[in-house]
C-alpha positions as CSV (number, residue, x, y, z in Angstrom):
1,X,0.0,0.0,0.0
2,X,2.7,2.5,0.8
3,X,4.5,1.8,-2.5
4,X,1.2,2.1,-4.4
5,X,0.4,5.3,-2.7
6,X,3.9,6.7,-3.5
7,X,3.4,5.7,-7.1
8,X,0.1,7.5,-7.3
9,X,1.5,10.6,-5.8
10,X,4.4,10.6,-8.3
11,X,2.0,10.1,-11.2
12,X,-0.2,13.0,-9.9
13,X,2.8,15.2,-9.5
14,X,4.0,14.4,-13.0
15,X,0.6,15.0,-14.5
16,X,0.2,18.2,-12.6
17,X,3.6,19.4,-13.8
18,X,2.7,18.7,-17.4
19,X,-0.6,20.6,-17.0
20,X,1.3,23.5,-15.4
21,X,3.7,23.6,-18.4
22,X,0.8,23.6,-20.9
23,X,-0.9,26.3,-18.9
24,X,2.3,28.4,-18.8
25,X,2.8,28.0,-22.6
26,X,-0.8,29.0,-23.3
27,X,-0.6,31.9,-20.9
28,X,2.7,33.3,-22.2
29,X,1.5,32.9,-25.8
30,X,-1.7,34.8,-25.0
31,X,0.3,37.6,-23.2
32,X,2.8,37.8,-26.1
33,X,0.0,38.1,-28.7
34,X,-1.7,40.7,-26.4
35,X,1.5,42.6,-26.2
36,X,1.9,42.7,-30.0
37,X,-1.7,43.9,-30.4
38,X,-1.1,46.6,-27.8
39,X,2.2,47.8,-29.2
40,X,1.3,47.7,-32.9
41,X,-0.7,51.0,-33.0
42,X,2.2,52.8,-31.3
43,X,4.9,51.3,-33.5
44,X,2.8,51.9,-36.6
45,X,2.3,55.6,-35.6
46,X,6.1,55.9,-35.0
47,X,6.7,54.4,-38.5
48,X,4.3,56.9,-40.1
49,X,5.9,59.8,-38.3
50,X,9.4,58.7,-39.6
51,X,8.1,58.2,-43.1
52,X,8.1,60.7,-46.0
53,X,4.7,62.5,-45.9
54,X,3.9,62.2,-49.6
55,X,4.8,58.5,-49.5
56,X,2.6,57.9,-46.5
57,X,-0.4,58.9,-48.7
58,X,0.0,55.6,-50.6
59,X,-0.7,53.7,-47.4
60,X,0.8,50.3,-46.5
61,X,3.0,51.5,-43.7
62,X,3.2,48.8,-41.0
63,X,6.1,48.5,-38.6
64,X,8.9,50.2,-40.5
65,X,9.0,53.5,-42.5
66,X,9.2,52.9,-46.2
67,X,11.1,56.2,-47.0
68,X,12.8,57.3,-43.8
69,X,12.9,61.0,-43.0
70,X,12.9,63.4,-40.1
71,X,11.2,66.2,-42.0
72,X,7.9,65.7,-40.1
73,X,9.7,66.4,-36.8
74,X,11.7,69.2,-38.3
75,X,8.4,70.8,-39.5
76,X,7.0,70.7,-36.0
77,X,10.1,71.8,-34.1
78,X,11.0,74.6,-36.5
79,X,8.2,76.7,-34.9
80,X,9.8,79.1,-32.5
81,X,7.0,78.8,-30.0
82,X,7.4,75.1,-29.5
83,X,10.1,75.2,-26.9
84,X,8.4,77.9,-24.8
85,X,5.1,76.0,-25.1
86,X,6.8,72.8,-23.9
87,X,8.1,74.6,-20.9
88,X,4.6,75.9,-20.0
89,X,3.3,72.3,-20.4
90,X,5.9,70.9,-18.1
91,X,5.3,73.6,-15.5
92,X,1.5,73.1,-15.8
93,X,1.9,69.3,-15.5
94,X,4.2,69.4,-12.5
95,X,2.5,72.2,-10.5
96,X,-1.0,71.1,-11.4
97,X,-0.2,67.5,-10.4
98,X,1.4,68.3,-7.1
99,X,-1.3,70.7,-6.0
100,X,-4.2,68.6,-7.2
101,X,-2.9,65.4,-5.4
102,X,-2.1,67.3,-2.2
103,X,-5.4,69.2,-2.0
104,X,-7.4,66.1,-3.0
105,X,-5.7,64.1,-0.3
106,X,-6.4,66.7,2.3
107,X,-10.1,66.8,1.4
108,X,-10.3,63.0,1.2
109,X,-8.8,62.7,4.7
110,X,-11.3,65.2,6.1
111,X,-14.2,63.3,4.5
112,X,-13.0,60.0,5.8
113,X,-13.2,61.1,9.4
114,X,-16.3,59.7,11.2
115,X,-16.4,62.7,13.6
116,X,-16.9,65.2,10.7
117,X,-20.6,65.9,11.0
118,X,-21.0,67.3,7.5
119,X,-19.2,64.3,5.9
120,X,-22.3,62.9,4.1
121,X,-23.6,66.2,2.9
122,X,-20.2,67.3,1.5
123,X,-19.7,63.9,-0.2
124,X,-23.1,64.2,-1.8
125,X,-22.3,67.7,-3.0
126,X,-19.1,66.6,-4.6
127,X,-20.7,63.6,-6.3
128,X,-23.5,65.7,-7.8
129,X,-20.8,67.7,-9.7
130,X,-19.9,64.5,-11.5
131,X,-23.4,64.3,-13.0
132,X,-24.4,68.0,-13.4
133,X,-22.4,71.1,-14.4
134,X,-23.2,74.6,-15.4
135,X,-22.1,74.2,-19.0
136,X,-19.5,75.8,-21.2
137,X,-20.8,79.4,-21.2
138,X,-21.4,79.6,-17.4
139,X,-18.0,78.1,-16.8
140,X,-16.4,80.7,-19.0
141,X,-18.3,83.5,-17.3
142,X,-17.2,82.2,-13.9
143,X,-13.6,82.1,-15.0
144,X,-13.9,85.7,-16.4
145,X,-15.5,87.0,-13.1
146,X,-12.6,85.4,-11.2
147,X,-10.2,87.3,-13.4
148,X,-8.3,84.2,-14.4
149,X,-8.4,84.7,-18.1
150,X,-4.9,85.4,-19.4
151,X,-3.3,83.8,-16.3
152,X,-1.5,80.6,-15.6
153,X,-3.8,79.9,-12.7
154,X,-6.7,79.0,-15.0
155,X,-4.8,75.7,-15.7
156,X,-4.6,74.8,-12.0
157,X,-7.4,76.2,-9.9
158,X,-10.6,74.9,-11.8
159,X,-9.4,71.3,-11.5
160,X,-7.7,71.5,-8.1
161,X,-10.1,69.1,-6.5
162,X,-11.0,66.1,-8.7
163,X,-14.1,64.2,-7.4
164,X,-13.0,60.9,-9.0
165,X,-9.5,61.3,-7.4
166,X,-11.2,62.3,-4.1
167,X,-13.2,59.1,-4.0
168,X,-10.2,56.9,-4.8
169,X,-8.0,58.4,-2.1
170,X,-10.9,58.3,0.4
171,X,-11.5,54.6,-0.3
172,X,-7.8,54.0,0.3
173,X,-7.8,55.9,3.6
174,X,-11.0,54.1,4.8
175,X,-9.1,50.8,4.4
176,X,-6.4,51.9,6.9
177,X,-6.7,50.6,10.5
178,X,-8.2,53.3,12.7
179,X,-5.7,52.4,15.4
180,X,-2.9,54.1,13.4
181,X,-4.7,57.5,13.7
182,X,-5.7,56.9,17.3
183,X,-2.0,56.1,18.2
184,X,-0.9,59.4,16.6
185,X,-3.5,61.3,18.6
186,X,-2.4,59.6,21.8
187,X,1.1,60.8,21.1
188,X,-0.3,64.4,20.8
189,X,-0.3,64.8,17.1
190,X,-2.9,67.2,15.6
191,X,-4.9,66.6,12.5
192,X,-2.5,68.3,10.1
193,X,0.5,66.5,11.7
194,X,-1.3,63.2,11.5
195,X,-2.1,63.9,7.9
196,X,1.4,64.9,6.9
197,X,3.4,62.4,9.0
198,X,1.0,59.3,9.0
199,X,-1.6,59.5,6.2
200,X,0.5,60.8,3.3
201,X,3.4,58.3,3.6
202,X,0.9,55.4,3.8
203,X,-1.0,56.8,0.8
204,X,2.0,56.8,-1.6
205,X,0.6,54.0,-3.9
206,X,-2.8,55.7,-4.4
207,X,-1.2,59.2,-4.6
208,X,1.1,57.9,-7.4
209,X,-1.9,56.5,-9.3
210,X,-3.9,59.7,-8.9
211,X,-0.8,61.7,-9.8
212,X,-0.3,59.7,-13.0
213,X,-3.9,60.3,-14.1
214,X,-3.6,64.0,-13.3
215,X,-0.3,64.4,-15.1
216,X,-1.6,62.8,-18.2
217,X,-4.7,65.1,-18.1
218,X,-2.6,68.2,-17.6
219,X,-0.1,67.3,-20.3
220,X,-2.7,66.4,-22.9
221,X,-5.1,69.3,-22.2
222,X,-5.4,72.0,-24.8
223,X,-9.1,73.0,-25.0
224,X,-8.9,75.2,-21.9
225,X,-5.9,77.0,-23.5
226,X,-8.1,77.6,-26.6
227,X,-11.0,78.9,-24.4
228,X,-9.1,81.2,-22.0
229,X,-5.6,81.9,-23.2
230,X,-5.6,81.7,-27.0
231,X,-4.8,85.4,-27.2
232,X,-1.8,85.1,-24.9
233,X,1.0,83.3,-26.7
234,X,3.3,83.3,-23.7
235,X,0.8,81.0,-21.9
236,X,0.3,78.6,-24.8
237,X,1.0,74.9,-24.2
238,X,2.6,72.3,-26.4
239,X,-0.6,70.5,-27.1
240,X,-2.3,73.7,-28.3
241,X,0.7,74.6,-30.5
242,X,0.6,71.1,-32.0
243,X,-3.1,71.5,-32.6
244,X,-2.5,74.8,-34.5
245,X,0.1,73.1,-36.6
246,X,-2.3,70.3,-37.5
247,X,-5.0,72.9,-38.4
248,X,-2.5,74.7,-40.6
249,X,-1.6,71.4,-42.3
250,X,-5.2,70.6,-42.9
251,X,-5.8,74.0,-44.4
252,X,-2.8,73.7,-46.7
253,X,-3.8,70.2,-47.7
254,X,-7.3,71.4,-48.9
255,X,-5.6,73.7,-51.4
256,X,-3.9,70.9,-53.2
257,X,-5.2,67.4,-54.0
258,X,-3.4,64.2,-53.3
259,X,-2.8,63.8,-57.1
260,X,-0.9,67.1,-57.1
261,X,1.2,65.9,-54.1
262,X,2.1,62.8,-56.0
263,X,3.0,64.7,-59.2
264,X,5.3,67.1,-57.3
265,X,6.7,64.5,-54.9
266,X,10.0,64.5,-56.6
267,X,10.5,68.2,-56.1
268,X,8.7,69.0,-52.9
269,X,8.9,65.8,-50.9
270,X,11.3,67.2,-48.4
271,X,9.1,70.2,-47.7
272,X,5.6,68.6,-48.0
273,X,3.7,67.5,-45.0
274,X,0.2,66.0,-44.7
275,X,-2.3,65.9,-41.9
276,X,-1.7,62.1,-41.5
277,X,2.1,62.5,-41.0
278,X,1.6,65.6,-38.7
279,X,-1.0,63.8,-36.6
280,X,1.3,60.8,-36.2
281,X,4.3,63.0,-35.3
282,X,2.2,64.9,-32.8
283,X,1.1,61.7,-31.1
284,X,4.7,60.6,-30.7
285,X,5.9,64.0,-29.4
286,X,3.1,64.2,-26.9
287,X,3.4,60.6,-25.7
288,X,7.2,60.4,-25.1
289,X,7.2,62.4,-21.8
290,X,4.5,60.2,-20.3
291,X,6.2,57.1,-21.5
292,X,9.4,58.2,-19.8
293,X,7.6,59.0,-16.5
294,X,5.5,55.8,-16.2
295,X,8.3,53.3,-15.5
296,X,9.2,55.2,-12.3
297,X,5.6,55.1,-10.9
298,X,4.6,51.7,-12.3
299,X,5.0,49.8,-9.0
300,X,2.9,52.4,-7.2
301,X,0.4,52.4,-10.0
302,X,-0.2,48.7,-9.7
303,X,-0.7,49.0,-6.0
304,X,-3.0,52.0,-6.3
305,X,-5.2,50.2,-8.8
306,X,-5.9,47.6,-6.1
307,X,-7.5,50.2,-3.8
308,X,-10.1,48.7,-1.6
309,X,-9.2,45.1,-2.6
310,X,-7.9,44.3,0.8
311,X,-9.2,46.0,3.9
312,X,-7.0,46.5,6.9
């Protein structure tokens, strides 16, 4: 009996190992295919941005440029305002992200406290703003009355408290053991000290997640520039400048047909751009900074996405 039992265990172990290997092969194959599907649009966009604009009209660009050129990037970066606009975008993303995360965390901590008697009312008031708003014209009139048109603050103040971010951070704080805060109070810490010394360090994963969302929004935003600061070139952002370049490209393309572009390809290829090539180049230029930042916050991002999954 012992020998038979040992034989059965070894057979089960061998079968289990074979099944695990089959599962691993299928799993890795699926993930590899998924990775290719995910990466293809970006690689294709990169190839189009590095391909000659008039040749791109023919189509058929996949993973590699057919006629390599950097003219598309030269066309974008030859604009004198691009570097200044990039600096404004960086300042907007950094300042806006830091202030939004910090202020949202403070409000979330306040709303998470059971002793705050207006907690439910304030929470309801915030949530209602996710479903109802005054509309574009009332918002513009409000910004004008606050004297923020033509100022850098219009990029920061209106979105200082994000309700979605608020709910995420509050859910994370609610999952913390109450004993941590009680211990801080026993040691004589006030609410602000507890928030700065205890809550913020423990909230690093969710703050990194919210910070990444906010940074992407701030970096990609251009419509508020168009609404409030389109007459102030010194406050223009990179995204708005790229949008203007795309509009100029569309306008110039309407004045000549694709047939004319092909006919003159031999003479004007180096100086011709198309909306397709400009759009692809804009996508790459706008995506690179976020791609460079993401690896540094990836581990916190994964933890933050699991908010509320495990209660303390």
